[in-house]
C-alpha positions as CSV (number, residue, x, y, z in Angstrom):
1,M,-201.1,67.0,7.7
2,A,-200.3,64.2,10.2
3,R,-203.1,62.1,8.8
4,T,-201.7,62.5,5.3
5,L,-198.2,61.4,6.5
6,E,-199.7,58.4,8.2
7,Q,-201.6,57.5,5.1
8,D,-198.5,57.9,3.0
9,R,-196.5,55.6,5.2
10,A,-199.4,53.0,5.1
11,R,-199.4,53.3,1.3
12,K,-195.7,52.7,1.1
13,A,-195.9,49.8,3.6
14,A,-198.7,48.2,1.6
15,K,-196.8,48.7,-1.7
16,K,-193.7,47.2,-0.2
17,A,-195.7,44.3,1.2
18,A,-197.3,43.8,-2.2
19,A,-193.9,43.8,-3.8
20,N,-192.6,41.2,-1.4
21,D,-195.7,38.9,-1.8
22,I,-195.4,36.3,-4.5
23,G,-199.1,36.4,-5.3
24,E,-201.3,33.6,-6.5
25,L,-199.3,30.4,-7.3
26,P,-200.0,28.8,-10.7
27,R,-201.8,25.5,-10.8
28,V,-200.0,22.2,-11.0
29,K,-199.4,21.6,-14.7
30,D,-199.8,17.8,-14.7
31,R,-201.5,16.5,-11.6
32,R,-201.6,12.9,-12.9
33,R,-197.8,12.9,-13.6
34,R,-197.1,14.3,-10.2
35,N,-199.3,11.6,-8.5
36,A,-197.7,8.8,-10.5
37,C,-194.2,9.9,-9.4
38,R,-195.4,9.9,-5.8
39,D,-195.6,6.1,-6.0
40,S,-192.2,5.6,-7.7
41,L,-188.9,7.1,-6.8
42,A,-187.5,5.7,-10.1
43,L,-190.1,7.5,-12.1
44,F,-189.5,10.7,-10.0
45,L,-185.8,10.6,-10.8
46,K,-186.5,10.0,-14.5
47,T,-189.2,12.7,-14.7
48,Y,-187.9,15.5,-12.6
49,C,-184.1,15.1,-12.1
50,M,-183.0,15.0,-15.7
51,G,-182.9,17.8,-18.3
52,A,-182.6,21.5,-17.6
53,G,-181.7,22.2,-14.0
54,G,-181.4,18.4,-13.2
55,F,-178.4,16.5,-11.9
56,L,-179.1,13.1,-13.4
57,K,-177.3,12.6,-16.8
58,S,-179.2,9.4,-17.8
59,A,-182.3,7.6,-16.7
60,P,-181.7,4.8,-14.2
61,S,-181.4,1.4,-15.9
62,A,-183.9,-1.4,-15.2
63,R,-181.3,-3.2,-13.1
64,M,-180.7,-0.1,-11.0
65,G,-184.4,-0.3,-10.1
66,E,-183.9,-2.7,-7.2
67,I,-181.5,-0.2,-5.6
68,I,-183.9,2.6,-6.0
69,E,-186.7,0.5,-4.6
70,H,-184.7,-0.1,-1.4
71,L,-184.1,3.6,-1.1
72,Q,-187.8,4.4,-1.6
73,A,-188.7,1.8,1.0
74,V,-186.6,3.6,3.6
75,V,-188.0,7.0,2.7
76,Q,-191.6,5.9,3.0
77,G,-191.5,3.2,5.6
78,G,-188.3,3.6,7.7
79,G,-185.8,1.0,8.8
80,R,-182.1,0.8,8.1
81,T,-180.8,-0.3,4.7
82,H,-177.2,-0.6,3.4
83,I,-176.4,-0.8,-0.3
84,R,-173.0,-2.0,-1.5
85,M,-172.1,-1.1,-5.1
86,A,-169.2,0.2,-7.2
87,R,-168.4,3.9,-7.4
88,A,-169.6,6.0,-10.4
89,H,-172.9,4.1,-10.7
90,G,-175.2,7.0,-9.6
91,K,-175.5,6.4,-5.9
92,T,-175.1,10.1,-5.0
93,C,-177.6,11.2,-7.6
94,F,-180.1,8.7,-6.3
95,I,-179.6,10.1,-2.8
96,K,-180.0,13.7,-3.9
97,G,-183.2,12.8,-5.8
98,A,-184.5,10.8,-2.8
99,C,-184.0,13.9,-0.6
100,L,-186.2,16.1,-2.8
101,Y,-188.7,13.3,-3.3
102,A,-189.1,12.7,0.4
103,L,-189.5,16.4,1.2
104,A,-191.7,17.3,-1.8
105,Y,-194.3,14.7,-1.0
106,G,-194.1,15.1,2.7
107,F,-192.7,11.6,3.4
108,R,-190.0,13.2,5.6
109,R,-189.8,16.6,7.3
110,F,-186.2,16.8,8.3
111,I,-183.5,15.0,6.4
112,V,-179.8,14.8,7.2
113,A,-177.5,13.8,4.3
114,V,-174.0,12.9,5.2
115,A,-171.1,12.9,2.7
116,A,-167.5,12.0,3.1
117,R,-166.3,15.6,2.9
118,K,-167.8,19.0,3.6
119,A,-167.3,20.0,-0.1
120,D,-169.4,17.0,-1.2
121,A,-172.2,17.9,1.2
122,S,-172.2,21.5,-0.1
123,A,-172.4,20.3,-3.7
124,M,-175.4,18.2,-2.7
125,I,-177.2,21.2,-1.3
126,E,-176.4,23.3,-4.4
127,D,-177.6,20.6,-6.8
128,I,-180.9,20.1,-5.0
129,F,-181.6,23.8,-4.7
130,T,-180.7,24.4,-8.3
131,L,-183.3,21.7,-9.4
132,C,-185.9,23.4,-7.2
133,E,-185.1,26.8,-8.9
134,D,-184.4,25.8,-12.5
135,G,-185.9,22.4,-13.1
136,E,-188.6,23.0,-15.7
137,T,-190.7,19.9,-15.2
138,F,-190.3,20.0,-11.5
139,G,-191.2,23.7,-11.3
140,A,-194.3,23.1,-13.4
141,D,-195.6,20.3,-11.2
142,F,-194.4,21.6,-7.8
143,P,-195.1,25.4,-8.0
144,E,-195.4,25.7,-4.2
145,I,-191.7,24.8,-4.0
146,S,-190.2,26.3,-7.1
147,V,-192.1,29.6,-7.6
148,P,-191.1,31.1,-4.2
149,I,-187.5,30.2,-4.8
150,R,-187.5,31.6,-8.3
151,K,-189.0,34.8,-7.1
152,L,-185.9,35.5,-5.1
153,G,-184.0,35.9,-8.3
154,G,-180.9,34.3,-6.8
155,I,-180.7,36.8,-4.0
156,M,-181.2,35.0,-0.7
157,Q,-181.5,38.3,1.3
158,R,-185.0,38.7,-0.3
159,A,-186.1,35.6,1.6
160,Q,-186.3,37.6,4.8
161,N,-189.3,39.6,3.6
162,Q,-190.9,37.3,1.0
163,T,-194.5,36.5,1.8
164,H,-197.4,34.5,0.4
165,K,-200.9,35.7,1.2
166,G,-199.3,38.0,3.8
167,K,-197.3,35.2,5.5
168,R,-193.6,34.8,5.4
169,T,-192.3,31.9,3.3
170,K,-189.2,31.6,5.5
171,I,-187.1,30.1,2.7
172,G,-183.6,29.3,3.9
173,K,-180.3,28.3,2.1
174,T,-176.8,28.1,3.3
175,A,-173.9,25.9,2.3
176,E,-175.3,23.1,4.4
177,R,-179.0,23.7,4.8
178,I,-182.1,24.2,2.8
179,V,-185.5,25.2,4.3
180,L,-188.4,24.8,1.8
181,P,-191.1,27.6,1.5
182,M,-193.8,27.8,4.0
183,I,-196.8,27.7,1.7
184,E,-200.2,26.9,3.2
185,G,-201.4,23.5,2.2
186,S,-198.0,22.3,0.9
187,A,-196.8,18.9,2.1
188,A,-193.3,20.4,1.9
189,A,-194.0,23.5,3.9
190,G,-191.0,24.3,6.1
191,A,-189.3,21.0,5.4
192,V,-185.5,20.9,6.1
193,L,-182.5,19.3,4.4
194,V,-179.2,19.5,6.1
195,A,-176.0,18.2,4.4
196,R,-172.9,17.7,6.4
197,G,-169.4,16.4,5.9
198,F,-169.0,13.2,8.0
199,K,-166.5,14.8,10.3
200,G,-168.6,17.8,10.9
201,A,-170.7,18.4,14.1
202,A,-173.9,16.4,14.1
203,R,-175.3,16.8,17.6
204,G,-178.0,19.4,18.2
205,L,-179.5,19.3,14.7
206,V,-183.0,20.5,15.6
207,R,-185.4,23.1,14.3
208,G,-187.9,24.2,16.8
209,S,-189.6,21.0,17.8
210,M,-188.5,19.2,14.7
211,R,-185.9,16.5,14.9
212,P,-184.3,14.6,11.9
213,D,-186.5,11.7,10.8
214,L,-184.1,10.4,8.0
215,V,-180.4,10.2,7.7
216,L,-178.6,9.3,4.4
217,F,-174.9,8.2,4.4
218,D,-173.2,8.5,1.1
219,D,-169.9,6.6,0.6
220,L,-168.2,7.8,3.8
221,Q,-164.8,6.2,3.7
222,D,-161.7,6.8,1.7
223,D,-158.6,4.5,1.2
224,K,-156.8,5.9,4.2
225,A,-159.7,5.4,6.6
226,A,-160.6,2.0,5.3
227,H,-157.1,0.6,6.0
228,N,-156.9,1.9,9.6
229,Q,-158.9,-0.2,12.0
230,R,-158.9,2.5,14.7
231,T,-160.4,4.9,12.2
232,V,-163.0,2.4,11.2
233,Q,-164.0,1.9,14.8
234,Q,-164.2,5.7,15.3
235,Y,-166.4,6.1,12.2
236,D,-168.7,3.4,13.4
237,E,-169.1,5.1,16.8
238,M,-169.7,8.5,15.1
239,I,-172.5,7.0,13.0
240,E,-174.2,5.2,15.9
241,K,-173.8,8.0,18.5
242,N,-173.8,11.2,16.6
243,F,-176.1,10.6,13.6
244,L,-178.4,7.7,14.5
245,G,-179.2,9.3,17.8
246,L,-180.6,12.5,16.1
247,G,-184.2,11.3,16.1
248,G,-184.5,11.3,19.9
249,H,-185.7,8.5,22.2
250,D,-189.3,8.2,21.1
251,K,-188.8,7.0,17.6
252,Q,-186.0,5.2,15.7
253,I,-184.6,7.4,12.9
254,A,-184.7,5.9,9.4
255,A,-181.3,5.4,7.8
256,F,-179.9,4.6,4.4
257,M,-176.2,4.0,3.6
258,T,-174.3,3.4,0.4
259,S,-170.8,2.1,0.5
260,T,-168.0,0.6,-1.6
261,P,-165.8,-1.9,0.1
262,I,-162.0,-1.2,-0.1
263,C,-160.4,-3.8,2.1
264,P,-161.3,-6.5,4.6
265,D,-162.8,-5.3,7.9
266,D,-163.4,-1.7,6.5
267,L,-166.6,0.3,7.3
268,S,-168.5,-1.3,4.5
269,E,-167.7,-4.8,5.8
270,V,-168.6,-3.7,9.4
271,Y,-172.1,-2.5,8.4
272,A,-172.7,-5.5,6.1
273,A,-172.3,-7.7,9.3
274,K,-174.7,-5.6,11.5
275,K,-177.9,-7.6,12.2
276,N,-180.0,-4.4,12.6
277,W,-179.2,-3.3,9.0
278,K,-180.5,-4.9,5.8
279,T,-177.5,-5.1,3.4
280,F,-177.9,-5.6,-0.3
281,T,-174.8,-6.1,-2.6
282,F,-174.7,-5.2,-6.3
283,P,-171.4,-6.3,-8.0
284,M,-170.5,-4.6,-11.2
285,V,-169.9,-7.9,-13.1
286,L,-172.8,-10.3,-12.7
287,S,-171.3,-13.1,-14.7
288,H,-167.8,-13.4,-16.3
289,P,-167.1,-14.1,-20.0
290,D,-167.2,-17.8,-20.8
291,C,-163.7,-17.6,-22.3
292,W,-162.2,-15.9,-19.2
293,G,-159.2,-17.9,-18.0
294,L,-159.3,-20.5,-20.7
295,P,-156.3,-21.3,-23.0
296,G,-156.3,-18.7,-25.7
297,D,-158.5,-16.3,-23.7
298,K,-159.1,-13.3,-26.0
299,W,-159.3,-11.0,-23.0
300,Q,-155.7,-11.8,-22.0
301,Q,-154.7,-11.0,-25.6
302,Y,-156.7,-7.8,-25.3
303,F,-154.9,-6.7,-22.1
304,R,-151.6,-7.3,-23.7
305,I,-152.6,-5.1,-26.6
306,R,-153.5,-2.3,-24.2
307,Q,-150.3,-2.7,-22.3
308,D,-148.2,-2.7,-25.5
309,S,-150.0,0.5,-26.6
310,I,-149.2,2.2,-23.3
311,S,-145.5,1.1,-23.5
312,A,-145.3,2.5,-27.1
313,G,-146.9,5.8,-26.0
314,E,-149.9,5.2,-28.2
315,A,-153.6,5.9,-27.4
316,E,-154.3,2.7,-25.4
317,H,-157.8,2.2,-26.7
318,E,-157.4,2.3,-30.5
319,R,-155.7,-1.1,-31.3
320,A,-157.5,-2.7,-28.3
321,N,-160.9,-1.5,-29.6
322,A,-160.2,-2.9,-33.1
323,F,-159.3,-6.3,-31.6
324,Y,-162.4,-6.2,-29.3
325,L,-164.6,-5.3,-32.3
326,A,-163.3,-8.2,-34.3
327,N,-163.8,-10.7,-31.5
328,R,-166.6,-9.2,-29.6
329,S,-169.1,-12.1,-29.9
330,E,-166.6,-14.5,-28.3
331,M,-165.3,-12.1,-25.7
332,D,-168.8,-11.0,-24.6
333,A,-170.4,-14.5,-24.5
334,G,-171.6,-15.4,-21.1
335,A,-170.8,-11.9,-19.6
336,D,-173.2,-9.6,-17.9
337,V,-172.8,-6.3,-16.0
338,L,-175.0,-4.4,-13.6
339,N,-175.4,-1.4,-15.9
340,P,-174.6,-2.1,-19.6
341,E,-174.8,1.7,-20.4
342,F,-172.0,2.7,-18.1
343,Y,-169.0,3.2,-20.3
344,D,-167.0,6.0,-22.0
345,H,-168.8,6.3,-25.4
346,E,-165.7,8.0,-26.9
347,T,-163.1,5.4,-26.1
348,E,-165.1,2.2,-25.3
349,L,-167.7,0.1,-27.1
350,S,-169.7,-1.6,-24.3
351,G,-170.3,-1.8,-20.5
352,I,-168.6,-5.3,-20.5
353,Q,-165.5,-3.8,-22.1
354,H,-165.6,-1.0,-19.6
355,A,-165.7,-3.5,-16.7
356,M,-162.8,-5.5,-18.1
357,N,-160.8,-2.2,-18.6
358,L,-161.3,-1.4,-14.9
359,R,-160.1,-5.0,-14.1
360,F,-157.0,-4.4,-16.2
361,A,-156.3,-1.0,-14.7
362,N,-156.9,-1.8,-11.0
363,G,-155.7,-5.4,-10.7
364,E,-157.6,-8.5,-9.5
365,D,-157.7,-7.8,-5.7
366,S,-158.7,-4.1,-6.1
367,F,-161.3,-5.0,-8.7
368,A,-162.8,-7.8,-6.4
369,A,-163.1,-5.2,-3.5
370,E,-164.2,-2.0,-5.2
371,Y,-166.2,-3.3,-8.1
372,Q,-167.3,-6.8,-7.1
373,M,-168.0,-5.8,-3.4
374,H,-165.8,-8.6,-1.9
375,P,-162.4,-7.7,-0.5
376,V,-160.0,-10.6,-0.8
377,R,-158.6,-12.1,2.4
378,E,-155.3,-13.7,1.8
379,H,-156.2,-16.7,4.1
380,D,-159.3,-17.3,2.0
381,V,-157.5,-17.4,-1.3
382,F,-155.8,-20.4,-2.8
383,R,-155.1,-21.5,-6.3
384,I,-154.9,-25.0,-7.7
385,A,-153.9,-25.6,-11.3
386,A,-154.2,-28.7,-13.5
387,P,-150.5,-29.4,-13.4
388,L,-150.5,-29.4,-9.6
389,I,-153.4,-32.0,-9.6
390,M,-151.7,-34.1,-12.2
391,S,-148.6,-34.2,-10.0
392,R,-150.4,-35.7,-7.1
393,V,-150.0,-39.3,-8.2
394,R,-149.1,-42.3,-6.0
395,K,-146.4,-43.9,-8.1
396,G,-147.1,-47.5,-9.1
397,T,-150.7,-47.6,-7.9
398,M,-153.3,-49.0,-10.3
399,P,-157.0,-48.2,-10.6
400,F,-159.2,-49.7,-7.8
401,T,-156.3,-49.7,-5.4
402,K,-157.3,-49.3,-1.7
403,P,-154.4,-47.6,0.3
404,Q,-153.5,-49.1,3.6
405,G,-155.6,-47.6,6.4
406,T,-158.7,-47.0,4.3
407,V,-161.8,-47.0,6.5
408,F,-164.3,-45.6,4.0
409,T,-164.8,-45.8,0.3
410,A,-167.1,-43.4,-1.4
411,C,-168.5,-43.7,-4.9
412,A,-170.4,-40.6,-6.3
413,T,-172.0,-39.9,-9.6
414,D,-172.8,-36.4,-11.0
415,L,-175.7,-36.5,-13.6
416,N,-175.7,-34.5,-16.8
417,P,-178.2,-36.4,-19.0
418,A,-177.4,-34.1,-21.9
419,Y,-174.1,-35.9,-22.4
420,G,-173.0,-38.3,-19.6
421,F,-172.9,-39.5,-15.9
422,T,-169.6,-38.7,-14.2
423,T,-168.4,-41.0,-11.4
424,A,-165.5,-40.8,-9.0
425,M,-164.4,-43.4,-6.3
426,V,-162.4,-42.0,-3.4
427,C,-160.9,-43.9,-0.5
428,F,-160.4,-42.2,2.9
429,D,-158.5,-43.0,6.1
430,K,-159.2,-41.7,9.6
431,M,-157.0,-38.6,9.0
432,Q,-159.0,-37.6,5.9
433,T,-156.1,-38.7,3.7
434,A,-157.9,-39.3,0.4
435,F,-157.1,-41.3,-2.8
436,V,-159.0,-41.2,-6.1
437,A,-159.1,-44.9,-7.0
438,W,-161.1,-44.5,-10.2
439,Y,-163.1,-42.1,-12.3
440,H,-165.1,-42.4,-15.4
441,V,-167.8,-40.8,-17.6
442,F,-170.7,-43.1,-18.6
443,T,-172.1,-42.1,-22.0
444,G,-173.9,-45.3,-23.0
445,A,-177.5,-45.8,-24.1
446,P,-179.9,-44.1,-23.6
447,L,-177.6,-41.1,-23.2
448,P,-177.6,-38.3,-24.4
449,I,-181.1,-37.4,-23.2
450,P,-182.5,-34.2,-24.8
451,D,-184.0,-31.6,-22.4
452,E,-187.1,-30.9,-24.5
453,I,-188.7,-34.3,-24.4
454,P,-191.9,-34.9,-22.3
455,D,-191.2,-35.4,-18.5
456,Q,-192.4,-39.0,-18.3
457,Q,-190.1,-40.0,-21.2
458,R,-187.2,-38.1,-19.8
459,H,-187.6,-39.7,-16.3
460,A,-187.8,-43.2,-17.9
461,Q,-184.6,-42.6,-19.9
462,V,-182.7,-41.2,-16.9
463,F,-183.9,-44.3,-14.9
464,A,-182.6,-46.6,-17.7
465,A,-179.3,-44.9,-17.9
466,L,-178.9,-45.2,-14.1
467,V,-179.6,-48.9,-14.3
468,A,-177.0,-49.3,-17.0
469,H,-174.4,-47.3,-15.1
470,G,-175.1,-49.0,-11.8
471,R,-174.5,-52.4,-13.5
472,Q,-171.2,-51.0,-14.9
473,I,-170.1,-49.9,-11.4
474,A,-171.1,-53.4,-10.0
475,D,-169.1,-55.0,-12.8
476,W,-166.0,-52.9,-11.9
477,C,-166.2,-53.9,-8.3
478,D,-166.7,-57.6,-9.2
479,T,-163.7,-57.6,-11.6
480,H,-161.3,-55.9,-9.2
481,G,-162.6,-57.2,-5.8
482,F,-163.3,-53.6,-4.9
483,G,-166.0,-52.6,-2.3
484,V,-167.7,-49.3,-1.8
485,D,-169.4,-48.2,1.3
486,T,-171.8,-45.7,-0.2
487,W,-172.9,-44.8,-3.8
488,G,-174.2,-41.3,-3.9
489,V,-176.1,-40.0,-7.0
490,D,-176.8,-36.4,-7.8
491,C,-180.6,-35.8,-7.5
492,G,-180.7,-32.1,-8.1
493,G,-182.7,-30.3,-10.8
494,K,-184.9,-32.2,-13.2
495,Q,-183.6,-35.6,-12.3
496,W,-185.0,-35.5,-8.7
497,E,-187.9,-37.9,-9.3
498,S,-185.9,-40.2,-11.6
499,V,-183.2,-40.7,-9.0
500,M,-185.6,-41.1,-6.1
501,R,-187.5,-43.8,-8.0
502,F,-184.2,-45.5,-9.0
503,A,-182.9,-45.5,-5.5
504,A,-185.9,-47.4,-4.2
505,V,-185.1,-50.4,-6.5
506,S,-181.4,-49.9,-7.3
507,K,-180.4,-53.0,-5.3
508,E,-182.8,-55.1,-7.3
509,H,-181.6,-53.8,-10.7
510,C,-177.9,-53.4,-10.2
511,G,-177.0,-55.3,-7.0
512,I,-175.8,-51.9,-5.6
513,E,-177.7,-49.5,-3.4
514,C,-178.0,-45.8,-4.4
515,L,-178.2,-42.8,-2.0
516,P,-179.7,-39.7,-3.6
517,M,-177.7,-36.5,-2.8
518,A,-178.8,-32.9,-2.9
519,G,-176.1,-30.2,-2.7
520,R,-176.9,-26.7,-1.5
521,A,-174.8,-23.5,-1.9
522,G,-173.2,-22.3,1.3
523,R,-175.4,-19.2,1.5
524,N,-178.5,-21.5,1.2
525,W,-177.3,-24.3,3.5
526,N,-179.8,-25.0,6.3
527,P,-179.4,-28.3,8.1
528,N,-182.5,-27.6,10.2
529,V,-185.0,-28.1,7.3
530,K,-188.3,-29.6,8.1
531,S,-187.5,-32.7,6.0
532,R,-184.5,-33.7,8.1
533,I,-184.5,-37.0,9.9
534,G,-181.3,-36.6,11.8
535,S,-178.8,-34.1,13.1
536,E,-176.2,-32.3,11.0
537,R,-172.9,-34.2,10.6
538,N,-170.0,-32.4,9.1
539,G,-172.0,-30.3,6.7
540,T,-174.5,-33.1,5.8
541,V,-177.9,-34.1,7.0
542,F,-180.3,-37.0,6.1
543,C,-183.8,-35.9,4.9
544,S,-186.9,-37.8,3.9
545,D,-190.3,-37.5,2.3
546,A,-192.3,-39.8,4.6
547,Q,-195.4,-39.9,2.3
548,K,-193.4,-41.1,-0.7
549,G,-190.8,-43.1,1.2
550,W,-188.0,-41.2,-0.3
551,R,-184.7,-40.5,1.5
552,W,-181.7,-38.4,0.5
553,L,-178.6,-36.8,1.9
554,A,-178.4,-33.0,1.8
555,F,-175.0,-31.4,2.0
556,D,-173.2,-28.1,2.0
557,A,-171.7,-28.3,-1.5
558,D,-169.5,-25.2,-1.3
559,M,-167.9,-26.2,2.0
560,H,-167.1,-29.7,0.7
561,R,-165.9,-28.4,-2.6
562,E,-163.4,-26.1,-0.9
563,T,-162.2,-29.0,1.4
564,A,-161.7,-31.2,-1.7
565,Q,-159.8,-28.5,-3.6
566,R,-157.6,-27.6,-0.7
567,A,-156.7,-31.2,-0.3
568,W,-154.7,-31.1,-3.6
569,L,-152.3,-28.7,-1.9
570,G,-151.2,-31.4,0.5
571,D,-148.4,-33.8,-0.2
572,V,-149.1,-37.2,-1.6
573,G,-150.2,-39.5,1.3
574,A,-150.1,-36.6,3.9
575,P,-153.0,-36.3,6.4
576,G,-155.7,-34.3,4.7
577,G,-154.1,-34.6,1.3
578,L,-155.6,-36.0,-1.9
579,S,-153.9,-38.0,-4.5
580,L,-154.5,-40.1,-7.7
581,F,-153.9,-43.6,-9.0
582,D,-150.9,-43.9,-11.3
583,G,-152.2,-46.5,-13.8
584,N,-149.0,-46.9,-15.7
585,G,-148.5,-43.2,-16.2
586,T,-152.1,-42.0,-16.7
587,R,-151.9,-38.2,-17.3
588,H,-155.3,-37.3,-15.8
589,A,-155.4,-34.1,-17.9
590,D,-159.2,-33.9,-18.4
591,F,-159.9,-34.8,-14.8
592,A,-157.4,-32.2,-13.5
593,G,-158.7,-29.5,-15.9
594,Q,-162.2,-29.8,-14.7
595,I,-161.4,-29.7,-11.1
596,A,-159.0,-26.7,-11.5
597,G,-161.8,-25.0,-13.6
598,E,-163.6,-24.0,-10.5
599,I,-161.7,-21.2,-8.7
600,L,-162.7,-19.9,-5.3
601,E,-162.3,-16.1,-5.6
602,Y,-163.6,-15.2,-2.2
603,K,-166.0,-16.1,0.5
604,V,-167.9,-14.0,3.0
605,T,-169.5,-14.9,6.3
606,L,-173.1,-13.7,6.3
607,Q,-175.0,-12.2,9.3
608,D,-176.7,-15.5,10.1
609,G,-173.4,-17.4,10.2
610,R,-173.6,-19.1,6.8
611,T,-170.9,-18.6,4.2
612,D,-171.4,-17.1,0.8
613,Y,-168.9,-18.6,-1.7
614,H,-168.0,-16.9,-5.0
615,W,-166.5,-19.2,-7.6
616,R,-165.2,-18.4,-11.0
617,T,-165.7,-21.1,-13.5
618,I,-163.3,-21.7,-16.4
619,G,-164.8,-23.9,-19.1
620,R,-168.3,-25.4,-19.2
621,K,-167.6,-28.8,-17.5
622,H,-166.6,-29.4,-13.9
623,D,-168.4,-32.7,-13.4
624,F,-165.3,-34.5,-12.0
625,G,-165.0,-31.7,-9.3
626,D,-168.7,-32.2,-8.4
627,A,-168.3,-36.0,-8.1
628,V,-165.2,-35.7,-5.9
629,T,-167.0,-33.1,-3.8
630,M,-169.9,-35.5,-3.3
631,C,-167.4,-38.2,-2.1
632,Y,-166.1,-35.7,0.5
633,A,-169.7,-35.1,1.7
634,L,-170.3,-38.9,2.0
635,A,-167.0,-39.2,4.0
636,G,-168.3,-36.3,6.2
637,Q,-171.5,-38.2,6.9
638,F,-169.5,-41.2,7.8
639,G,-167.6,-39.2,10.4
640,I,-164.4,-38.2,8.5
641,S,-163.5,-34.5,8.6
642,A,-160.6,-32.2,9.2
643,G,-161.6,-32.1,12.9
644,G,-160.9,-35.9,13.3
645,F,-162.7,-39.2,12.9
646,E,-165.9,-39.7,14.8
647,P,-167.5,-43.1,13.9
648,R,-171.2,-43.5,13.9
649,K,-172.7,-45.1,17.0
650,Q,-173.5,-48.5,15.6
651,K,-172.0,-51.9,15.9
652,H,-171.7,-52.8,12.3
653,R,-171.2,-50.8,9.1
654,R,-172.8,-52.4,6.1
655,K,-171.1,-51.9,2.7
656,V,-173.2,-50.9,-0.3
657,Y,-171.2,-53.3,-2.5
658,T,-168.4,-55.5,-1.4
659,G,-167.2,-56.7,-4.8
660,A,-166.5,-60.3,-5.7
């Protein structure tokens, strides 16, 4: 009798164990597809995170691929990467997909995902677990993860007894933690994902001997925190001490952060400046419409239509959409956005229109911060308009006048062979007070020079045009008894060799010496290039090619352009100010329009100390602005700057052309 009772108990225990065991797992449905996705997070997102059970609404666009590649690099190789991009562009979905990707393939064993709020963290856990449970394609290719979870039937209490081949699967799920099934041979066996709200406790996140090996930060700050410097400092300390210390002392934890800047010096700005983080910035608008800011700008008309519709209580998109549809080719020309497919398909017609609607709704400063990734600092912002420039005239002065106190006269020519060579002559005193003595656009033969002709023919024609223009400059100087100290000529782009060859014989052909000039953007400015033959001097440095005997002046074009533009804000004749000749009432409209057509929207100091300038261009020509900028660079090389006058250490200064 006792034996029968014991056998009955054994039978029941065996039956119960059999009921709790999930049995043999199905084979991977498409091994080739699974292996292909292992090498590409973007392909993993597209293949497994969309459709039934998925959390991704649309496939990542080609332009979002770079962001996903940065995320994949951290998952697979470690390091610390910071991505700055606008909200609602899929950052959170990418992070959720990366969590599952990292755990499923065994790239990471213990991930901590940090969201701004506890509710956001819980939603992240729920979405990932739902994909494991209900994702059709994922379940077919990752049965070792999905099948044990599906066998629970949504009842987590069953996980306590679930087994596979007699061993417990130890699946875990709470509002802030997922533990994947312990399946023999699975790369994801026992892998852990913890999601926390940023202000939640982070210390002590261990599981047995396992410590976190990857932490993902998803858009941690809100408006209130961003504008409070004390809070920003606290957030920074929490990240560094609480989360980045989770990996222990023997190995640096990998980290990935996404952020959207809100204001200057916020958390996004702080981490963009950290040298131990790689920061990549992705503005929403990659290039602005060509018509933006021009007279008759259709976008301004479009904004007025939207505002009128709102005031009238109408649907604000209907009349605006009709106007946009009628003028779309002109309004879209030159514009480009990060993701053209991001727009409301019910009320909008394109990604460009969506971006401009956000600009209208948020205002310029907010749009610059939260969509263009560059908060505007008031001291960096200034505006010059054509009427202001036209008002900076020294009454009664004629062309080729040298104001009293002039110590340096620069002549600079910007080359655009397709239509003309633009020249400006600017006189400077020791206080950087500047005066535009003359400007002109040379359009004589052989200009215009087409771009598509053979290189040798093009070089010969540019050379010939330089000879003709050089003789014209010499004639001006002879006629007016006007001397110039340096004639700088733009040698950038395709005209490099033409200008270099001309400079070697310019004195022989024109009676005036030419100095080639190569401008560099502020973010690319490096005065310590190997070709340098001197030290940096006020944002300029002399360089040479010893083998060819070529010599040129490299300069920080952005810095000198900003200096030249700010100078128009000064009063006529004031130290540091810039003014124009009168010439019996010359209006200077085209000259002023071109200079005002380049607007400094914001500038950012990079980690290496260089400055990244962001300009908005109105119109297609800004040659006069380039020529004046080159004159300021030449004055800087001479020793004239806002910091004072420091003459070169030489006994005599030789003029390039003294005039008659």
